[in-house]
TORPA-4810 file (N, C-alpha, C, O; in nm, 3 decimals):
<nodes>
NODE_1_-4.365_5.774_0.004_-4.305_5.828_-0.118_-4.157_5.798_-0.125_-4.106_5.765_-0.232_M
NODE_2_-4.084_5.809_-0.011_-3.940_5.785_-0.011_-3.892_5.770_0.133_-3.971_5.779_0.227_S
NODE_3_-3.763_5.749_0.149_-3.705_5.733_0.282_-3.651_5.863_0.338_-3.608_5.866_0.454_W
NODE_4_-3.651_5.971_0.260_-3.608_6.100_0.312_-3.722_6.201_0.296_-3.819_6.177_0.224_I
NODE_5_-3.709_6.312_0.364_-3.811_6.417_0.357_-3.823_6.472_0.215_-3.723_6.494_0.146_K
NODE_6_-3.947_6.493_0.173_-3.976_6.552_0.042_-4.075_6.667_0.062_-4.172_6.653_0.136_V
NODE_7_-4.049_6.777_-0.004_-4.140_6.892_0.004_-4.242_6.879_-0.109_-4.205_6.884_-0.227_I
NODE_8_-4.371_6.864_-0.076_-4.472_6.848_-0.181_-4.500_6.979_-0.253_-4.460_7.086_-0.207_P
NODE_9_-4.569_6.970_-0.365_-4.599_7.086_-0.448_-4.666_7.197_-0.368_-4.630_7.313_-0.381_F
NODE_10_-4.765_7.161_-0.285_-4.843_7.263_-0.215_-4.770_7.327_-0.098_-4.822_7.419_-0.035_N
NODE_11_-4.648_7.280_-0.068_-4.568_7.342_0.039_-4.441_7.407_-0.015_-4.363_7.465_0.061_Q
NODE_12_-4.420_7.397_-0.144_-4.297_7.451_-0.203_-4.300_7.602_-0.208_-4.406_7.662_-0.230_A
NODE_13_-4.184_7.664_-0.189_-4.170_7.810_-0.198_-4.042_7.843_-0.274_-3.958_7.756_-0.298_T
NODE_14_-4.028_7.969_-0.312_-3.904_8.019_-0.370_-3.862_7.945_-0.495_-3.943_7.915_-0.583_G
NODE_15_-3.732_7.914_-0.503_-3.676_7.849_-0.621_-3.742_7.715_-0.649_-3.771_7.681_-0.764_K
NODE_16_-3.767_7.637_-0.541_-3.829_7.506_-0.561_-3.967_7.520_-0.624_-4.002_7.444_-0.714_L
NODE_17_-4.045_7.616_-0.578_-4.179_7.636_-0.633_-4.172_7.673_-0.780_-4.252_7.626_-0.860_K
NODE_18_-4.076_7.757_-0.817_-4.065_7.798_-0.957_-4.025_7.679_-1.045_-4.070_7.669_-1.160_S
NODE_19_-3.942_7.590_-0.993_-3.904_7.471_-1.069_-4.023_7.376_-1.079_-4.052_7.323_-1.186_I
NODE_20_-4.091_7.355_-0.968_-4.210_7.269_-0.969_-4.312_7.320_-1.071_-4.371_7.240_-1.144_Y
NODE_21_-4.333_7.450_-1.075_-4.429_7.507_-1.171_-4.387_7.476_-1.315_-4.472_7.461_-1.404_D
NODE_22_-4.258_7.466_-1.336_-4.205_7.440_-1.471_-4.220_7.293_-1.512_-4.233_7.263_-1.630_K
NODE_23_-4.217_7.202_-1.414_-4.216_7.059_-1.448_-4.348_6.988_-1.418_-4.364_6.871_-1.453_I
NODE_24_-4.440_7.056_-1.355_-4.562_6.988_-1.309_-4.642_6.930_-1.425_-4.637_6.978_-1.538_K
NODE_25_-4.716_6.824_-1.391_-4.806_6.761_-1.487_-4.949_6.787_-1.448_-4.977_6.880_-1.371_G
NODE_26_-5.043_6.707_-1.499_-5.184_6.723_-1.465_-5.206_6.717_-1.313_-5.143_6.639_-1.243_P
NODE_27_-5.297_6.802_-1.266_-5.329_6.808_-1.122_-5.206_6.840_-1.037_-5.195_6.797_-0.923_N
NODE_28_-5.114_6.916_-1.096_-4.991_6.958_-1.027_-4.903_6.840_-0.984_-4.829_6.850_-0.886_N
NODE_29_-4.911_6.731_-1.057_-4.828_6.615_-1.023_-4.681_6.646_-1.047_-4.643_6.696_-1.154_Q
NODE_30_-4.599_6.617_-0.948_-4.454_6.618_-0.961_-4.409_6.473_-0.943_-4.426_6.416_-0.835_I
NODE_31_-4.352_6.415_-1.047_-4.309_6.276_-1.034_-4.216_6.261_-0.915_-4.132_6.347_-0.890_D
NODE_32_-4.232_6.151_-0.841_-4.154_6.132_-0.718_-4.004_6.125_-0.743_-3.925_6.161_-0.655_N
NODE_33_-3.963_6.079_-0.862_-3.820_6.077_-0.894_-3.763_6.218_-0.904_-3.643_6.237_-0.891_V
NODE_34_-3.851_6.317_-0.926_-3.808_6.456_-0.933_-3.824_6.526_-0.798_-3.735_6.599_-0.755_L
NODE_35_-3.937_6.503_-0.731_-3.958_6.570_-0.602_-3.860_6.520_-0.495_-3.842_6.585_-0.392_S
NODE_36_-3.795_6.405_-0.520_-3.695_6.356_-0.425_-3.579_6.456_-0.411_-3.506_6.453_-0.312_I
NODE_37_-3.563_6.545_-0.509_-3.457_6.646_-0.507_-3.498_6.772_-0.429_-3.421_6.869_-0.425_H
NODE_38_-3.616_6.774_-0.368_-3.672_6.900_-0.319_-3.586_6.969_-0.214_-3.595_7.091_-0.200_S
NODE_39_-3.505_6.897_-0.140_-3.418_6.960_-0.040_-3.293_7.022_-0.102_-3.220_7.097_-0.037_L
NODE_40_-3.268_6.989_-0.228_-3.155_7.047_-0.304_-3.204_7.080_-0.445_-3.174_7.006_-0.539_R
NODE_41_-3.279_7.190_-0.461_-3.337_7.222_-0.593_-3.235_7.229_-0.706_-3.270_7.202_-0.821_P
NODE_42_-3.110_7.265_-0.675_-3.011_7.273_-0.783_-2.985_7.136_-0.846_-2.954_7.129_-0.965_H
NODE_43_-2.998_7.026_-0.768_-2.980_6.895_-0.830_-3.103_6.856_-0.911_-3.093_6.776_-1.005_T
NODE_44_-3.220_6.910_-0.877_-3.339_6.889_-0.959_-3.322_6.954_-1.096_-3.362_6.898_-1.198_L
NODE_45_-3.263_7.073_-1.098_-3.235_7.140_-1.225_-3.139_7.054_-1.309_-3.159_7.036_-1.430_V
NODE_46_-3.035_7.001_-1.244_-2.941_6.916_-1.316_-3.007_6.791_-1.370_-2.985_6.753_-1.485_G
NODE_47_-3.090_6.727_-1.287_-3.159_6.606_-1.329_-3.248_6.633_-1.450_-3.244_6.559_-1.549_H
NODE_48_-3.328_6.739_-1.443_-3.420_6.769_-1.551_-3.347_6.805_-1.681_-3.391_6.768_-1.789_M
NODE_49_-3.236_6.876_-1.669_-3.161_6.914_-1.788_-3.105_6.790_-1.859_-3.114_6.779_-1.981_S
NODE_50_-3.047_6.699_-1.781_-2.992_6.576_-1.841_-3.105_6.492_-1.900_-3.094_6.441_-2.011_I
NODE_51_-3.214_6.477_-1.825_-3.327_6.397_-1.869_-3.385_6.450_-2.000_-3.405_6.374_-2.095_Y
NODE_52_-3.412_6.580_-2.004_-3.474_6.638_-2.124_-3.381_6.628_-2.244_-3.425_6.596_-2.354_K
NODE_53_-3.254_6.655_-2.225_-3.162_6.660_-2.338_-3.117_6.523_-2.387_-3.080_6.508_-2.503_N
NODE_54_-3.119_6.422_-2.300_-3.083_6.288_-2.345_-3.202_6.215_-2.406_-3.185_6.140_-2.502_T
NODE_55_-3.320_6.235_-2.351_-3.435_6.151_-2.388_-3.538_6.223_-2.474_-3.609_6.158_-2.551_L
NODE_56_-3.548_6.353_-2.463_-3.657_6.425_-2.529_-3.606_6.550_-2.602_-3.655_6.660_-2.578_H
NODE_57_-3.509_6.530_-2.690_-3.453_6.641_-2.765_-3.472_6.617_-2.914_-3.459_6.504_-2.961_H
NODE_58_-3.503_6.721_-2.987_-3.532_6.707_-3.131_-3.411_6.666_-3.213_-3.427_6.618_-3.325_S
NODE_59_-3.290_6.683_-3.160_-3.170_6.644_-3.235_-3.133_6.497_-3.218_-3.037_6.451_-3.280_N
NODE_60_-3.208_6.424_-3.136_-3.185_6.280_-3.127_-3.221_6.214_-3.259_-3.314_6.257_-3.328_N
NODE_61_-3.148_6.109_-3.294_-3.176_6.033_-3.416_-3.283_5.927_-3.391_-3.375_5.909_-3.471_T
NODE_62_-3.269_5.857_-3.280_-3.363_5.748_-3.251_-3.498_5.803_-3.207_-3.505_5.907_-3.142_Y
NODE_63_-3.606_5.733_-3.243_-3.740_5.777_-3.199_-3.755_5.761_-3.049_-3.686_5.680_-2.986_P
NODE_64_-3.847_5.838_-2.993_-3.866_5.834_-2.848_-3.899_5.695_-2.796_-3.852_5.657_-2.689_N
NODE_65_-3.977_5.618_-2.870_-4.015_5.486_-2.819_-3.892_5.398_-2.800_-3.885_5.321_-2.705_W
NODE_66_-3.794_5.410_-2.892_-3.676_5.324_-2.883_-3.588_5.366_-2.766_-3.534_5.281_-2.695_F
NODE_67_-3.574_5.497_-2.745_-3.497_5.543_-2.630_-3.566_5.504_-2.499_-3.499_5.467_-2.403_L
NODE_68_-3.699_5.511_-2.497_-3.774_5.465_-2.379_-3.759_5.314_-2.361_-3.755_5.264_-2.249_E
NODE_69_-3.750_5.242_-2.472_-3.725_5.098_-2.466_-3.591_5.069_-2.399_-3.582_4.980_-2.315_F
NODE_70_-3.487_5.143_-2.437_-3.357_5.125_-2.373_-3.364_5.155_-2.224_-3.303_5.086_-2.143_L
NODE_71_-3.439_5.260_-2.189_-3.456_5.294_-2.048_-3.537_5.189_-1.973_-3.507_5.159_-1.857_G
NODE_72_-3.638_5.135_-2.037_-3.720_5.030_-1.976_-3.634_4.907_-1.951_-3.640_4.846_-1.844_T
NODE_73_-3.554_4.870_-2.050_-3.466_4.754_-2.035_-3.361_4.777_-1.926_-3.340_4.690_-1.841_Y
NODE_74_-3.297_4.893_-1.928_-3.197_4.925_-1.825_-3.258_4.917_-1.686_-3.199_4.860_-1.594_T
NODE_75_-3.376_4.974_-1.670_-3.442_4.976_-1.539_-3.480_4.835_-1.495_-3.473_4.804_-1.376_S
NODE_76_-3.520_4.750_-1.590_-3.555_4.612_-1.554_-3.434_4.537_-1.503_-3.442_4.471_-1.399_F
NODE_77_-3.321_4.546_-1.574_-3.204_4.468_-1.529_-3.141_4.527_-1.403_-3.063_4.460_-1.336_I
NODE_78_-3.175_4.652_-1.371_-3.132_4.712_-1.244_-3.232_4.684_-1.131_-3.211_4.727_-1.018_N
NODE_79_-3.341_4.611_-1.162_-3.446_4.585_-1.064_-3.506_4.713_-1.007_-3.540_4.721_-0.889_D
NODE_80_-3.518_4.814_-1.093_-3.578_4.942_-1.052_-3.722_4.944_-1.101_-3.751_4.990_-1.212_C
NODE_81_-3.812_4.895_-1.018_-3.952_4.881_-1.057_-4.016_5.015_-1.090_-4.097_5.025_-1.182_D
NODE_82_-3.979_5.119_-1.015_-4.036_5.253_-1.038_-4.008_5.299_-1.181_-4.101_5.334_-1.254_Y
NODE_83_-3.882_5.300_-1.220_-3.847_5.348_-1.354_-3.894_5.251_-1.461_-3.931_5.293_-1.571_C
NODE_84_-3.892_5.121_-1.430_-3.938_5.022_-1.527_-4.084_5.047_-1.563_-4.119_5.052_-1.681_Y
NODE_85_-4.168_5.063_-1.463_-4.311_5.082_-1.491_-4.338_5.218_-1.555_-4.419_5.228_-1.647_K
NODE_86_-4.271_5.322_-1.506_-4.289_5.455_-1.564_-4.252_5.456_-1.713_-4.328_5.507_-1.796_H
NODE_87_-4.138_5.400_-1.745_-4.088_5.415_-1.881_-4.142_5.309_-1.976_-4.139_5.327_-2.097_H
NODE_88_-4.193_5.198_-1.921_-4.271_5.110_-2.007_-4.396_5.184_-2.055_-4.432_5.176_-2.173_F
NODE_89_-4.462_5.256_-1.964_-4.581_5.332_-2.005_-4.544_5.441_-2.104_-4.619_5.469_-2.198_E
NODE_90_-4.427_5.504_-2.084_-4.381_5.603_-2.180_-4.353_5.542_-2.316_-4.389_5.599_-2.419_G
NODE_91_-4.287_5.426_-2.317_-4.260_5.356_-2.443_-4.390_5.321_-2.514_-4.402_5.341_-2.634_M
NODE_92_-4.485_5.269_-2.439_-4.613_5.230_-2.498_-4.685_5.350_-2.557_-4.747_5.341_-2.663_K
NODE_93_-4.678_5.464_-2.487_-4.744_5.585_-2.536_-4.680_5.633_-2.666_-4.751_5.668_-2.761_R
NODE_94_-4.546_5.634_-2.672_-4.478_5.680_-2.793_-4.495_5.581_-2.909_-4.502_5.622_-3.024_F
NODE_95_-4.502_5.453_-2.878_-4.525_5.353_-2.982_-4.665_5.363_-3.040_-4.688_5.340_-3.159_L
NODE_96_-4.759_5.400_-2.953_-4.900_5.402_-2.992_-4.943_5.265_-3.045_-5.021_5.255_-3.140_N
NODE_97_-4.890_5.160_-2.981_-4.918_5.023_-3.022_-4.904_4.934_-2.899_-4.795_4.885_-2.869_D
NODE_98_-5.014_4.914_-2.828_-5.010_4.838_-2.702_-4.962_4.694_-2.724_-4.892_4.639_-2.640_S
NODE_99_-5.001_4.635_-2.837_-4.961_4.496_-2.863_-4.810_4.484_-2.877_-4.749_4.395_-2.817_E
NODE_100_-4.750_4.572_-2.956_-4.604_4.568_-2.971_-4.534_4.597_-2.839_-4.434_4.533_-2.807_K
NODE_101_-4.586_4.694_-2.763_-4.527_4.727_-2.633_-4.531_4.606_-2.540_-4.433_4.578_-2.470_A
NODE_102_-4.642_4.535_-2.539_-4.654_4.419_-2.450_-4.566_4.304_-2.495_-4.517_4.227_-2.412_N
NODE_103_-4.545_4.291_-2.627_-4.452_4.189_-2.676_-4.309_4.222_-2.630_-4.236_4.134_-2.584_I
NODE_104_-4.270_4.350_-2.643_-4.137_4.390_-2.596_-4.124_4.366_-2.445_-4.021_4.317_-2.399_L
NODE_105_-4.227_4.399_-2.370_-4.226_4.379_-2.225_-4.208_4.231_-2.191_-4.129_4.196_-2.104_K
NODE_106_-4.281_4.146_-2.260_-4.270_4.001_-2.236_-4.127_3.953_-2.258_-4.073_3.878_-2.177_F
NODE_107_-4.066_3.998_-2.366_-3.931_3.948_-2.399_-3.824_4.013_-2.311_-3.721_3.951_-2.286_H
NODE_108_-3.847_4.135_-2.265_-3.756_4.192_-2.165_-3.759_4.107_-2.039_-3.654_4.069_-1.987_I
NODE_109_-3.878_4.077_-1.992_-3.894_4.006_-1.865_-3.851_3.859_-1.873_-3.820_3.798_-1.771_E
NODE_110_-3.848_3.803_-1.994_-3.811_3.663_-2.010_-3.673_3.645_-2.074_-3.636_3.535_-2.115_N
NODE_111_-3.598_3.755_-2.082_-3.461_3.752_-2.136_-3.458_3.683_-2.272_-3.372_3.599_-2.299_D
NODE_112_-3.553_3.720_-2.357_-3.565_3.654_-2.488_-3.576_3.755_-2.602_-3.641_3.728_-2.703_S
NODE_113_-3.512_3.871_-2.586_-3.518_3.972_-2.690_-3.455_3.924_-2.821_-3.484_3.978_-2.928_L
NODE_114_-3.369_3.822_-2.814_-3.308_3.768_-2.934_-3.411_3.707_-3.029_-3.382_3.686_-3.147_D
NODE_115_-3.530_3.679_-2.979_-3.636_3.621_-3.062_-3.709_3.725_-3.146_-3.778_3.689_-3.242_K
NODE_116_-3.694_3.853_-3.113_-3.772_3.955_-3.185_-3.688_4.070_-3.239_-3.738_4.148_-3.320_I
NODE_117_-3.563_4.084_-3.196_-3.480_4.196_-3.241_-3.384_4.150_-3.350_-3.346_4.033_-3.357_L
NODE_118_-3.345_4.244_-3.437_-3.246_4.212_-3.539_-3.105_4.223_-3.481_-3.088_4.259_-3.364_N
NODE_119_-3.004_4.192_-3.562_-2.867_4.187_-3.512_-2.821_4.322_-3.458_-2.758_4.329_-3.353_E
NODE_120_-2.854_4.430_-3.530_-2.813_4.563_-3.484_-2.878_4.595_-3.350_-2.810_4.641_-3.258_K
NODE_121_-3.006_4.572_-3.339_-3.078_4.602_-3.214_-3.025_4.517_-3.099_-3.012_4.566_-2.987_E
NODE_122_-2.995_4.391_-3.126_-2.942_4.304_-3.021_-2.806_4.351_-2.972_-2.776_4.342_-2.853_L
NODE_123_-2.722_4.402_-3.063_-2.592_4.454_-3.022_-2.606_4.583_-2.941_-2.526_4.609_-2.852_N
NODE_124_-2.708_4.663_-2.972_-2.736_4.781_-2.890_-2.779_4.737_-2.750_-2.737_4.797_-2.651_I
NODE_125_-2.863_4.634_-2.743_-2.906_4.581_-2.612_-2.787_4.523_-2.536_-2.777_4.539_-2.415_I
NODE_126_-2.699_4.455_-2.607_-2.580_4.398_-2.542_-2.493_4.510_-2.485_-2.443_4.498_-2.373_D
NODE_127_-2.475_4.617_-2.562_-2.399_4.733_-2.512_-2.469_4.793_-2.390_-2.403_4.828_-2.292_Y
NODE_128_-2.601_4.804_-2.396_-2.679_4.857_-2.284_-2.659_4.773_-2.159_-2.639_4.826_-2.050_T
NODE_129_-2.665_4.643_-2.175_-2.649_4.552_-2.061_-2.509_4.562_-2.002_-2.492_4.568_-1.880_K
NODE_130_-2.409_4.564_-2.089_-2.271_4.574_-2.039_-2.245_4.707_-1.971_-2.180_4.711_-1.867_N
NODE_131_-2.295_4.816_-2.028_-2.275_4.947_-1.968_-2.341_4.955_-1.831_-2.293_5.025_-1.742_L
NODE_132_-2.451_4.883_-1.815_-2.526_4.885_-1.689_-2.464_4.794_-1.584_-2.451_4.833_-1.468_T
NODE_133_-2.425_4.673_-1.623_-2.385_4.573_-1.525_-2.233_4.551_-1.514_-2.184_4.508_-1.410_L
NODE_134_-2.160_4.582_-1.621_-2.014_4.562_-1.616_-1.946_4.657_-1.714_-1.886_4.615_-1.814_K
NODE_135_-1.957_4.784_-1.683_-1.908_4.888_-1.775_-1.761_4.874_-1.807_-1.717_4.908_-1.917_A
NODE_136_-1.683_4.823_-1.712_-1.538_4.813_-1.736_-1.502_4.701_-1.832_-1.386_4.685_-1.868_N
NODE_137_-1.602_4.622_-1.875_-1.575_4.516_-1.972_-1.584_4.566_-2.117_-1.543_4.497_-2.210_S
NODE_138_-1.637_4.686_-2.135_-1.655_4.740_-2.270_-1.520_4.784_-2.326_-1.440_4.848_-2.259_I
NODE_139_-1.497_4.746_-2.452_-1.373_4.784_-2.520_-1.408_4.856_-2.651_-1.524_4.865_-2.690_T
NODE_140_-1.305_4.905_-2.717_-1.328_4.972_-2.845_-1.387_4.876_-2.948_-1.457_4.919_-3.040_E
NODE_141_-1.361_4.747_-2.933_-1.418_4.649_-3.025_-1.571_4.650_-3.021_-1.636_4.630_-3.124_D
NODE_142_-1.628_4.674_-2.903_-1.774_4.682_-2.892_-1.828_4.799_-2.975_-1.932_4.789_-3.039_N
NODE_143_-1.754_4.910_-2.971_-1.794_5.028_-3.048_-1.779_5.000_-3.197_-1.866_5.036_-3.277_I
NODE_144_-1.669_4.938_-3.235_-1.647_4.906_-3.376_-1.755_4.813_-3.429_-1.797_4.825_-3.544_K
NODE_145_-1.800_4.719_-3.345_-1.905_4.626_-3.389_-2.035_4.701_-3.416_-2.102_4.675_-3.516_K
NODE_146_-2.070_4.793_-3.327_-2.189_4.874_-3.351_-2.175_4.955_-3.480_-2.268_4.964_-3.560_L
NODE_147_-2.058_5.013_-3.498_-2.033_5.093_-3.618_-2.044_5.007_-3.744_-2.100_5.050_-3.845_R
NODE_148_-1.989_4.884_-3.739_-1.996_4.793_-3.853_-2.140_4.754_-3.887_-2.170_4.720_-4.001_D
NODE_149_-2.228_4.761_-3.787_-2.368_4.726_-3.809_-2.452_4.847_-3.851_-2.573_4.837_-3.866_L
NODE_150_-2.385_4.961_-3.871_-2.454_5.078_-3.923_-2.495_5.181_-3.821_-2.569_5.274_-3.852_G
NODE_151_-2.448_5.165_-3.696_-2.477_5.265_-3.593_-2.371_5.375_-3.603_-2.251_5.346_-3.593_V
NODE_152_-2.412_5.498_-3.623_-2.315_5.607_-3.636_-2.257_5.643_-3.500_-2.312_5.607_-3.396_T
NODE_153_-2.145_5.714_-3.502_-2.084_5.755_-3.376_-2.177_5.844_-3.295_-2.182_5.833_-3.172_D
NODE_154_-2.252_5.932_-3.363_-2.349_6.016_-3.292_-2.457_5.933_-3.226_-2.500_5.963_-3.115_G
NODE_155_-2.502_5.827_-3.295_-2.604_5.739_-3.238_-2.548_5.658_-3.121_-2.619_5.632_-3.024_E
NODE_156_-2.421_5.618_-3.131_-2.357_5.547_-3.020_-2.354_5.638_-2.897_-2.382_5.594_-2.786_I
NODE_157_-2.319_5.764_-2.918_-2.320_5.860_-2.807_-2.461_5.875_-2.749_-2.479_5.878_-2.627_L
NODE_158_-2.559_5.883_-2.837_-2.699_5.896_-2.795_-2.740_5.778_-2.706_-2.798_5.797_-2.599_E
NODE_159_-2.708_5.657_-2.750_-2.739_5.536_-2.673_-2.666_5.540_-2.540_-2.726_5.515_-2.435_I
NODE_160_-2.538_5.572_-2.543_-2.457_5.578_-2.421_-2.517_5.673_-2.318_-2.525_5.640_-2.200_N
NODE_161_-2.559_5.790_-2.364_-2.610_5.891_-2.272_-2.748_5.854_-2.214_-2.776_5.880_-2.098_Q
NODE_162_-2.832_5.793_-2.296_-2.962_5.749_-2.246_-2.945_5.639_-2.141_-3.008_5.643_-2.035_V
NODE_163_-2.860_5.542_-2.170_-2.838_5.432_-2.075_-2.771_5.484_-1.948_-2.807_5.443_-1.838_V
NODE_164_-2.672_5.573_-1.964_-2.607_5.631_-1.846_-2.706_5.710_-1.762_-2.703_5.703_-1.640_A
NODE_165_-2.795_5.786_-1.828_-2.898_5.861_-1.754_-2.986_5.766_-1.673_-3.014_5.792_-1.556_Y
NODE_166_-3.030_5.657_-1.735_-3.119_5.567_-1.662_-3.049_5.499_-1.545_-3.112_5.474_-1.443_F
NODE_167_-2.921_5.471_-1.559_-2.848_5.417_-1.444_-2.842_5.519_-1.331_-2.854_5.482_-1.214_N
NODE_168_-2.825_5.645_-1.365_-2.830_5.752_-1.264_-2.968_5.758_-1.199_-2.979_5.762_-1.076_Y
NODE_169_-3.073_5.759_-1.281_-3.209_5.769_-1.227_-3.243_5.647_-1.143_-3.304_5.660_-1.037_A
NODE_170_-3.205_5.528_-1.191_-3.233_5.406_-1.116_-3.168_5.409_-0.979_-3.228_5.368_-0.880_N
NODE_171_-3.045_5.458_-0.972_-2.974_5.461_-0.844_-3.028_5.569_-0.752_-3.024_5.555_-0.630_R
NODE_172_-3.077_5.678_-0.809_-3.144_5.779_-0.729_-3.267_5.718_-0.663_-3.290_5.735_-0.543_T
NODE_173_-3.346_5.648_-0.741_-3.470_5.588_-0.692_-3.442_5.477_-0.591_-3.500_5.477_-0.482_V
NODE_174_-3.355_5.384_-0.627_-3.329_5.269_-0.539_-3.258_5.310_-0.411_-3.281_5.253_-0.305_L
NODE_175_-3.172_5.410_-0.421_-3.095_5.451_-0.303_-3.173_5.535_-0.204_-3.130_5.552_-0.090_G
NODE_176_-3.288_5.588_-0.247_-3.367_5.674_-0.158_-3.510_5.624_-0.138_-3.593_5.693_-0.079_L
NODE_177_-3.538_5.503_-0.186_-3.668_5.442_-0.160_-3.785_5.512_-0.228_-3.894_5.519_-0.171_G
NODE_178_-3.763_5.564_-0.348_-3.871_5.634_-0.419_-3.972_5.533_-0.471_-3.934_5.431_-0.528_V
NODE_179_-4.102_5.561_-0.451_-4.206_5.475_-0.506_-4.301_5.557_-0.593_-4.287_5.679_-0.602_N
NODE_180_-4.398_5.491_-0.654_-4.488_5.560_-0.747_-4.628_5.578_-0.689_-4.725_5.583_-0.764_Y
NODE_181_-4.640_5.587_-0.556_-4.769_5.613_-0.493_-4.828_5.743_-0.547_-4.760_5.845_-0.556_D
NODE_182_-4.955_5.738_-0.582_-5.032_5.856_-0.625_-4.978_5.923_-0.750_-4.995_6.043_-0.769_N
NODE_183_-4.912_5.846_-0.837_-4.859_5.901_-0.961_-4.933_5.846_-1.082_-4.975_5.731_-1.083_E
NODE_184_-4.947_5.930_-1.184_-4.984_5.884_-1.317_-4.856_5.846_-1.387_-4.766_5.929_-1.401_T
NODE_185_-4.846_5.722_-1.432_-4.721_5.673_-1.491_-4.707_5.715_-1.637_-4.806_5.729_-1.709_L
NODE_186_-4.584_5.735_-1.680_-4.554_5.754_-1.821_-4.561_5.896_-1.873_-4.552_5.915_-1.995_G
NODE_187_-4.577_5.997_-1.786_-4.579_6.134_-1.833_-4.437_6.179_-1.869_-4.339_6.130_-1.813_L
NODE_188_-4.426_6.274_-1.963_-4.293_6.323_-2.002_-4.307_6.457_-2.072_-4.417_6.493_-2.116_S
NODE_189_-4.196_6.532_-2.083_-4.200_6.658_-2.159_-4.231_6.630_-2.306_-4.181_6.533_-2.363_P
NODE_190_-4.313_6.714_-2.366_-4.355_6.690_-2.504_-4.288_6.779_-2.607_-4.271_6.737_-2.721_N
NODE_191_-4.249_6.900_-2.570_-4.192_6.994_-2.668_-4.043_6.965_-2.686_-3.960_7.014_-2.609_N
NODE_192_-4.010_6.885_-2.789_-3.872_6.843_-2.809_-3.784_6.954_-2.866_-3.662_6.944_-2.862_K
NODE_193_-3.845_7.059_-2.918_-3.768_7.168_-2.980_-3.725_7.275_-2.880_-3.644_7.361_-2.914_D
NODE_194_-3.777_7.269_-2.759_-3.747_7.372_-2.658_-3.681_7.303_-2.537_-3.747_7.234_-2.460_D
NODE_195_-3.551_7.322_-2.523_-3.476_7.256_-2.416_-3.523_7.299_-2.277_-3.502_7.228_-2.180_E
NODE_196_-3.586_7.415_-2.269_-3.629_7.466_-2.138_-3.774_7.429_-2.106_-3.826_7.467_-2.001_S
NODE_197_-3.839_7.355_-2.196_-3.977_7.312_-2.172_-3.976_7.180_-2.098_-3.945_7.075_-2.155_S
NODE_198_-4.010_7.185_-1.970_-3.999_7.067_-1.884_-4.135_7.015_-1.837_-4.139_6.915_-1.765_W
NODE_199_-4.244_7.077_-1.873_-4.374_7.036_-1.820_-4.407_6.893_-1.865_-4.376_6.854_-1.978_S
NODE_200_-4.469_6.816_-1.776_-4.501_6.676_-1.801_-4.647_6.663_-1.841_-4.736_6.712_-1.772_H
NODE_201_-4.671_6.596_-1.954_-4.808_6.576_-2.001_-4.828_6.433_-2.049_-4.937_6.397_-2.093_K
</nodes>
């Protein structure tokens, strides 16, 4: 599962058990990216709060599939196979269109998104790539370009936070050897109107 000790669901007690009960999925599954926090439950609370509020909140403007697409792309360019596969499945589920999901996957993997995305979407991807691989290269001009293409400041913040979250999650996974053994991929919180609803379905 990982390179450090992890407390599984059936051995959890106290605060950790109460958090696990809140986030568990079918068959008491706790995604390995979350159970990796089991020795420090307070960081699991932090992770879940950021994850739910950046990716699965009703006040987001962008649809879930698009935010999952940004996460899938970020994870791919970070070589984070765990998050890439998890969030591709999440994107496909929210799209409810396997053909479109597989087309996006093909173009992510072949660095050819310019063949299927419009100018605004490509500039969002460019911002995503720069924030992930060379954040110090971003200038106010990049923000102005997004704004000129019709992306609002609130949407720019939304994109920034989703991409920043995935870089955090990718580094958690890659730095601790988290894998997806015995996991159902693509589960996520469904109740976007309740910030405290963390259960995975």
